[in-house]
ROSE-4610 file (N, C-alpha, C; in Angstrom, 1 decimal, always signed):
// ROSE-4610
residu = [M/M/M/M/M/M/S/S/S/S/S/S/G/G/G/R/R/R/I/I/I/A/A/A/R/R/R/H/H/H/R/R/R/N/N/N/Y/Y/Y/S/S/S/E/E/E/L/L/L/M/M/M/R/R/R/Q/Q/Q/H/H/H/D/D/D/R/R/R/D/D/D/S/S/S/R/R/R/M/M/M/K/K/K/R/R/R/V/V/V/L/L/L/R/R/R/V/V/V/F/F/F/T/T/T/Y/Y/Y/F/F/F/L/L/L/V/V/V/V/V/V/L/L/L/F/F/F/L/L/L/L/L/L/I/I/I/V/V/V/L/L/L/L/L/L/I/I/I/V/V/V/L/L/L/R/R/R/W/W/W/E/E/E/S/S/S/K/K/K/Q/Q/Q/T/T/T/K/K/K/S/S/S/D/D/D/K/K/K/N/N/N/T/T/T/S/S/S/V/V/V/E/E/E/I/I/I/F/F/F/D/D/D/P/P/P/T/T/T/R/R/R/D/D/D/F/F/F/V/V/V/V/V/V/K/K/K/T/T/T]
num = [1/1/1/2/2/2/3/3/3/4/4/4/5/5/5/6/6/6/7/7/7/8/8/8/9/9/9/10/10/10/11/11/11/12/12/12/13/13/13/14/14/14/15/15/15/16/16/16/17/17/17/18/18/18/19/19/19/20/20/20/21/21/21/22/22/22/23/23/23/24/24/24/25/25/25/26/26/26/27/27/27/28/28/28/29/29/29/30/30/30/31/31/31/32/32/32/33/33/33/34/34/34/35/35/35/36/36/36/37/37/37/38/38/38/39/39/39/40/40/40/41/41/41/42/42/42/43/43/43/44/44/44/45/45/45/46/46/46/47/47/47/48/48/48/49/49/49/50/50/50/51/51/51/52/52/52/53/53/53/54/54/54/55/55/55/56/56/56/57/57/57/58/58/58/59/59/59/60/60/60/61/61/61/62/62/62/63/63/63/64/64/64/65/65/65/66/66/66/67/67/67/68/68/68/69/69/69/70/70/70/71/71/71/72/72/72/73/73/73/74/74/74/75/75/75/76/76/76/77/77/77/78/78/78]
x = [+23.5/+22.8/+23.7/+23.2/+23.8/+23.6/+24.7/+24.7/+24.8/+24.5/+24.3/+25.5/+26.6/+28.1/+28.5/+28.2/+28.3/+27.6/+26.2/+25.3/+26.0/+26.4/+26.9/+28.2/+29.1/+30.2/+29.8/+28.8/+28.5/+27.4/+27.2/+26.3/+26.8/+27.9/+28.6/+29.4/+29.1/+29.9/+30.2/+29.4/+29.7/+30.7/+30.7/+31.6/+33.2/+33.0/+34.3/+34.9/+34.2/+34.3/+35.1/+34.4/+34.9/+36.3/+36.4/+37.8/+38.7/+38.4/+39.4/+39.7/+38.8/+39.1/+40.1/+39.9/+40.7/+42.1/+42.4/+43.5/+44.3/+43.6/+44.3/+44.7/+43.9/+44.3/+45.6/+45.6/+46.7/+47.9/+47.8/+49.0/+49.4/+48.7/+49.0/+49.8/+49.3/+49.8/+51.2/+51.4/+52.5/+53.6/+53.2/+53.9/+54.7/+53.6/+54.1/+54.9/+54.8/+55.7/+56.8/+57.1/+58.3/+59.2/+58.4/+59.0/+59.6/+58.8/+59.0/+60.5/+60.6/+61.5/+62.9/+62.8/+63.9/+64.3/+63.4/+64.1/+64.7/+64.1/+64.6/+66.2/+66.1/+67.6/+68.6/+68.1/+69.2/+69.4/+68.5/+68.9/+69.8/+69.6/+70.6/+72.0/+72.0/+73.3/+74.0/+73.1/+73.7/+74.2/+73.6/+73.9/+75.3/+75.2/+76.6/+77.6/+77.5/+78.5/+79.1/+78.0/+78.5/+79.1/+78.7/+79.7/+80.8/+80.9/+82.3/+83.3/+82.7/+83.5/+83.9/+83.1/+83.4/+84.7/+84.4/+85.7/+86.8/+86.9/+88.0/+88.7/+88.0/+88.4/+89.2/+88.4/+89.0/+90.4/+90.4/+91.5/+92.6/+92.4/+93.2/+93.9/+93.1/+93.6/+94.6/+94.2/+95.2/+96.4/+96.5/+97.7/+98.4/+97.9/+98.4/+99.9/+100.6/+102.0/+101.5/+102.0/+101.8/+102.7/+102.2/+102.7/+103.6/+104.9/+105.4/+104.9/+104.6/+103.9/+104.8/+105.5/+106.6/+105.8/+104.7/+104.1/+103.6/+103.6/+102.9/+104.2/+105.3/+106.1/+107.4/+107.5/+108.4/+107.8/+107.1/+106.5/+107.5/+107.7/+108.6/+107.6/+107.9/+107.2/+107.7/+107.2/+107.6/+107.1]
y = [+166.3/+166.7/+166.5/+165.7/+165.4/+166.4/+167.0/+167.9/+167.1/+167.9/+167.4/+166.6/+167.3/+166.9/+165.5/+165.4/+164.2/+163.0/+163.3/+162.2/+161.8/+162.8/+162.4/+161.6/+162.0/+161.2/+159.5/+159.3/+157.9/+157.2/+157.9/+157.4/+156.0/+156.2/+154.8/+154.1/+153.9/+153.3/+151.8/+151.1/+149.7/+149.7/+150.7/+150.8/+151.2/+152.0/+152.3/+151.2/+150.5/+149.4/+148.3/+148.0/+147.0/+147.5/+148.7/+149.3/+149.3/+149.4/+149.2/+147.9/+147.0/+145.4/+145.1/+145.7/+145.1/+145.7/+146.9/+147.3/+146.7/+146.4/+145.6/+144.4/+143.7/+142.3/+142.4/+143.5/+144.0/+144.1/+145.0/+145.3/+143.8/+142.9/+142.0/+140.9/+140.8/+140.1/+140.6/+142.0/+142.5/+142.2/+142.1/+142.2/+140.5/+139.5/+138.3/+138.1/+138.5/+138.6/+139.0/+140.0/+140.7/+139.6/+139.2/+138.5/+137.2/+136.7/+135.6/+135.9/+137.0/+137.3/+137.4/+138.0/+138.2/+136.8/+135.8/+134.7/+133.8/+134.0/+133.4/+133.8/+135.2/+135.8/+135.3/+135.3/+134.7/+133.2/+132.5/+131.2/+131.1/+131.8/+131.7/+132.2/+133.3/+133.6/+132.5/+131.9/+130.8/+129.6/+129.2/+128.1/+128.6/+129.8/+130.4/+130.5/+130.9/+130.8/+129.4/+128.4/+127.1/+126.4/+126.6/+126.1/+126.7/+127.8/+128.6/+128.2/+128.0/+127.4/+125.9/+125.3/+123.7/+123.6/+124.5/+124.7/+125.3/+126.1/+126.5/+125.4/+124.5/+123.4/+122.3/+122.2/+121.3/+121.8/+123.1/+123.6/+123.6/+123.9/+124.1/+122.5/+121.6/+120.1/+119.8/+120.2/+120.1/+120.8/+122.0/+122.8/+122.6/+121.9/+122.0/+120.9/+121.2/+120.3/+118.8/+117.9/+116.7/+116.1/+115.4/+115.1/+113.7/+113.5/+112.5/+111.0/+110.0/+108.8/+107.7/+107.2/+106.2/+104.9/+104.7/+103.4/+103.7/+104.7/+105.2/+105.6/+106.3/+106.8/+105.6/+104.6/+103.7/+102.4/+102.1/+100.8/+100.0/+99.0/+97.9/+97.2/+97.3/+96.4/+95.2/+94.2/+92.8/+92.2]
z = [+109.1/+107.7/+106.7/+105.7/+104.5/+103.5/+102.9/+101.8/+100.4/+99.4/+98.0/+97.7/+98.1/+97.9/+98.5/+99.7/+100.4/+100.1/+99.3/+98.8/+97.5/+96.8/+95.4/+95.8/+96.8/+96.9/+97.1/+98.0/+98.3/+97.4/+96.3/+95.3/+94.6/+94.2/+93.5/+94.6/+95.8/+96.9/+96.4/+95.9/+95.5/+94.3/+93.4/+92.3/+92.9/+94.0/+94.7/+95.5/+96.0/+97.0/+96.0/+94.8/+93.9/+93.4/+92.9/+92.4/+93.8/+94.9/+96.0/+96.0/+96.0/+96.2/+95.1/+93.8/+92.8/+92.8/+93.4/+93.4/+94.7/+95.7/+96.8/+96.3/+95.6/+94.9/+94.2/+93.3/+92.3/+93.2/+94.3/+95.1/+95.6/+96.1/+96.8/+95.7/+94.6/+93.7/+93.2/+93.0/+92.7/+93.9/+95.2/+96.3/+96.4/+96.1/+96.2/+94.7/+93.8/+92.5/+92.8/+93.5/+93.8/+94.7/+95.9/+96.8/+96.0/+95.1/+94.5/+93.5/+92.9/+92.1/+92.9/+94.3/+95.3/+95.5/+95.8/+96.2/+95.1/+93.9/+92.8/+92.7/+92.8/+92.4/+93.4/+94.7/+95.8/+95.7/+95.1/+94.8/+93.7/+92.8/+91.4/+92.1/+92.9/+93.3/+94.2/+94.9/+95.8/+94.9/+94.0/+93.1/+92.3/+91.8/+91.4/+92.1/+93.5/+94.5/+94.7/+94.9/+95.2/+94.0/+92.8/+91.7/+91.7/+92.0/+91.8/+93.0/+94.0/+95.3/+94.6/+94.4/+94.0/+92.9/+91.9/+90.7/+91.5/+92.7/+93.3/+94.1/+94.6/+95.5/+94.5/+93.3/+92.4/+91.8/+91.5/+91.0/+92.1/+93.3/+94.4/+94.7/+94.4/+94.7/+93.5/+92.2/+91.3/+91.4/+91.9/+91.9/+93.2/+94.1/+95.5/+95.0/+96.1/+96.2/+96.7/+96.2/+96.6/+97.7/+98.6/+99.9/+99.4/+99.7/+99.5/+99.9/+99.3/+99.4/+99.1/+99.8/+99.5/+98.8/+99.3/+98.6/+97.2/+96.8/+95.7/+94.7/+95.4/+94.4/+94.2/+95.1/+95.0/+94.8/+93.8/+93.4/+92.8/+93.2/+92.5/+91.4/+90.2/+89.1/+89.0/+88.9/+88.6/+87.5]
């Protein structure tokens, strides 16, 4: 048996479903946007680390002890 309270709850069912769909869509958009931001952040961190590592290897090459190379060190200029 349907009471007046239960009938009143279902009176605007289409509006409730429309609101539910809208809320679900917004949650989905927010979730996708959040994942996009996380991936973007990780890519930026990766880029920074790769550039930092390349600078470190370049500076290591410049400051490392050179190995003796007779062909280069004792070039006879004529």
